[in-house]
C-alpha positions in Angstrom: 25.1 125.7 50.1 28.5 125.7 48.9 29.2 124.2 45.5 32.2 123.5 43.9 32.0 123.1 40.2 34.2 121.4 37.4 37.5 121.9 39.3 40.6 121.0 37.4 44.1 121.5 38.7 47.3 120.8 36.7 50.9 120.4 38.2 54.0 122.3 37.2 55.1 119.5 35.0 51.6 119.6 33.0 50.4 116.4 34.4 46.6 116.7 35.9 46.5 116.5 39.7 42.5 116.9 39.7 40.3 116.8 36.7 36.7 118.1 36.5 35.8 117.5 40.4 32.5 118.8 41.7 31.3 118.7 45.1 28.5 120.1 47.2 28.8 121.1 51.0 25.7 121.5 53.0 25.5 124.5 55.6 25.8 122.1 58.5 27.5 118.8 59.3 31.0 117.2 58.5 31.8 115.9 55.0 34.9 113.9 54.8 36.9 113.7 51.8 39.3 110.5 51.8 41.6 109.1 49.1 45.0 107.7 48.4 48.1 110.1 49.0 48.5 112.2 45.9 45.2 112.3 44.6 44.5 116.0 45.2 42.7 116.2 48.3 44.6 118.9 50.0 44.9 120.9 46.7 41.1 121.0 46.3 41.1 122.5 49.8 43.7 125.2 49.0 41.9 126.1 45.9 38.8 126.4 47.9 40.6 128.6 50.3 42.2 130.8 47.8 45.7 129.7 48.4 46.6 127.3 46.0 50.3 127.6 44.8 50.8 129.9 41.8 52.7 127.3 40.1 49.5 125.1 39.7 47.2 125.9 36.8 43.6 125.5 38.0 40.3 126.4 36.7 37.0 125.9 38.3 33.9 127.8 39.7 32.9 128.2 43.5 29.2 128.9 44.1 27.6 130.2 47.4 24.2 129.9 47.6 23.7 129.7 44.0 26.0 133.1 43.2 29.5 132.8 41.8 31.9 133.6 44.4 35.4 134.8 44.5 38.6 133.4 46.5 39.2 133.8 49.1 35.6 134.2 50.4 34.7 135.5 54.0 32.5 132.4 53.9 35.3 130.1 54.2 37.9 129.3 56.9 40.8 127.1 56.5 42.9 125.0 58.8 46.1 123.5 57.3 47.8 120.2 58.4 48.8 120.4 61.9 48.2 123.4 64.2 50.1 126.2 61.8 50.8 128.4 64.8 53.6 130.7 64.8 56.1 130.0 67.4 56.8 133.7 68.0 53.4 134.8 68.5 51.6 134.2 71.9 48.7 131.7 71.9 46.0 134.8 71.9 48.0 136.7 69.0 47.9 133.3 67.0 43.9 133.0 67.8 43.6 136.5 66.7 45.6 136.4 63.5 42.9 135.2 61.2 40.8 138.0 62.1 43.6 140.6 61.2 44.3 139.0 57.9 40.3 139.5 57.5 41.0 143.3 58.2 40.6 143.8 62.0 43.3 145.7 63.8 45.2 143.8 66.3 43.4 145.3 69.3 39.9 144.4 67.7 40.9 140.9 67.0 42.5 140.1 70.5 39.3 141.6 72.0 37.1 139.3 69.8 39.1 136.1 70.8 39.5 136.9 74.5 36.0 135.7 75.9 36.4 132.4 73.9 39.5 131.1 75.5 37.4 129.6 78.5 34.9 127.6 76.4 37.8 126.1 74.2 39.9 125.1 77.4 42.5 127.6 77.1 41.8 130.1 80.0 45.5 131.1 81.4 47.2 130.2 78.3 46.8 133.8 76.5 50.4 134.8 76.9 52.3 131.7 76.4 53.8 130.6 73.5 52.8 127.4 71.5 55.9 125.5 72.6 54.6 125.8 76.2 51.4 123.8 75.2 50.2 120.1 74.9 49.7 118.8 71.3 45.7 118.8 72.4 45.8 122.3 73.6 47.8 123.5 70.2 45.0 122.1 68.5 42.3 123.6 70.2 44.1 127.2 69.8 44.3 126.6 66.0 40.6 125.7 65.9 39.9 128.7 68.0 41.7 130.8 65.4 39.5 129.1 62.7 36.2 129.2 64.3 36.2 132.9 65.6 36.3 134.0 61.9 32.7 133.4 62.0 32.7 131.7 58.8 30.1 129.4 57.4 32.2 126.7 55.7 35.4 125.4 57.4 38.1 123.4 55.6 40.2 121.1 57.7 43.2 119.3 56.2 44.1 116.3 58.6 43.8 118.4 61.7 44.3 115.6 64.1 47.2 113.8 62.2 49.9 114.8 64.5 48.2 114.0 67.8 48.6 110.5 69.7 45.7 108.4 69.8 44.1 109.4 72.9 44.6 113.2 72.3 43.1 112.4 69.0 39.8 110.8 70.3 39.3 113.7 72.7 39.7 116.4 70.0 37.5 114.4 67.8 34.9 114.6 70.3 35.6 118.3 71.2 35.0 119.2 67.6 31.7 117.2 67.4 30.6 119.3 70.6 31.7 122.7 69.2 29.9 122.0 66.0 26.7 121.1 67.8 26.9 124.4 69.8 27.4 126.3 66.6 26.6 124.6 63.5 29.1 125.0 60.3 29.6 123.2 57.1 32.7 121.1 57.4 34.8 119.6 54.7 37.5 117.4 56.4 40.4 115.8 54.6 41.6 112.6 56.4 43.6 109.3 55.6 42.0 107.8 58.6 39.0 105.7 57.9 38.1 105.3 61.6 38.2 109.2 61.9 36.0 109.6 58.8 33.5 107.2 59.8 33.3 108.5 63.2 33.0 112.3 62.6 31.3 112.3 59.2 27.9 112.6 58.1 28.9 111.7 54.7 32.0 110.5 52.9 33.5 111.4 49.5 35.9 109.0 48.1 38.6 110.0 45.6 40.8 108.3 43.5 44.2 109.6 41.8 45.7 110.0 38.4 44.2 112.5 38.1 42.2 113.1 41.1 38.1 112.7 41.0 35.3 111.6 43.1 34.2 108.1 42.7 31.5 107.6 45.3 29.3 109.5 48.0 28.5 107.4 51.0 26.4 108.5 53.7 27.1 107.3 57.5 24.2 106.6 59.4 23.3 107.9 62.8 24.6 110.9 64.8 28.2 110.8 65.6 27.6 110.2 69.3 25.5 107.2 68.9 27.8 105.3 66.3 29.2 102.2 67.8 32.4 100.3 66.4 30.6 97.2 65.7 28.2 99.0 63.3 30.9 100.9 62.0 33.0 98.1 60.8 31.3 97.0 57.5 31.3 100.5 56.5 34.9 100.8 57.0 35.5 97.2 55.2 33.3 98.6 52.4 35.6 101.8 52.2 38.8 99.8 52.1 37.5 97.6 49.2 36.6 100.8 47.5 39.9 102.7 47.7 41.6 99.4 46.6 39.4 99.1 43.6 40.2 102.6 42.7 43.8 102.6 43.5 46.1 104.6 40.8 
């Protein structure tokens, strides 16, 4: 279990971005974090990943299995908005980059990712560059870079927002399938209520000024068995809750 306790983040102008926010992330399943723009969702993920900009003041405690943990933690991997691939690196080099940051040599990192390209639908792209790939393939390469780190928890910041509607749905299904093969605890930031209700096991609702969690809502049934008709009332409730707590 990952626990975040009492996180407060202050902006450079002294205004509070997030105040006294706490959440728990189970060892498997997807937790969606939703809320209005500017409420601090991405800042929460960056703090957990240990990459919050230094011009923001923050205090809080990260606990893993009941023990205080430093940040960045090898138990946590982070994927930023978009795919975040470096255009001057090949797909294989991009996929191996997270492992190199964690201390592996380039050769060791490339060797670790090489067997995974087929299962990620990327076989044959290893020596290509990101601009030679479709949006969905770029996103799979980014997921490969994140997942190969073998972390227990994955932080995803709007990972599908740059994709067209059809590719987005395919990538959502692909993510669910990968997590079924290798369960992880996932914290997903999204603005899309359809995405949140389609993928998540539970939804945390944030409000802004400053950011805080005002509701935790379970999503019934496994993702593969949810119908649009069954999800419609939940989405209406979420819309109402967001409007009621709009800053």
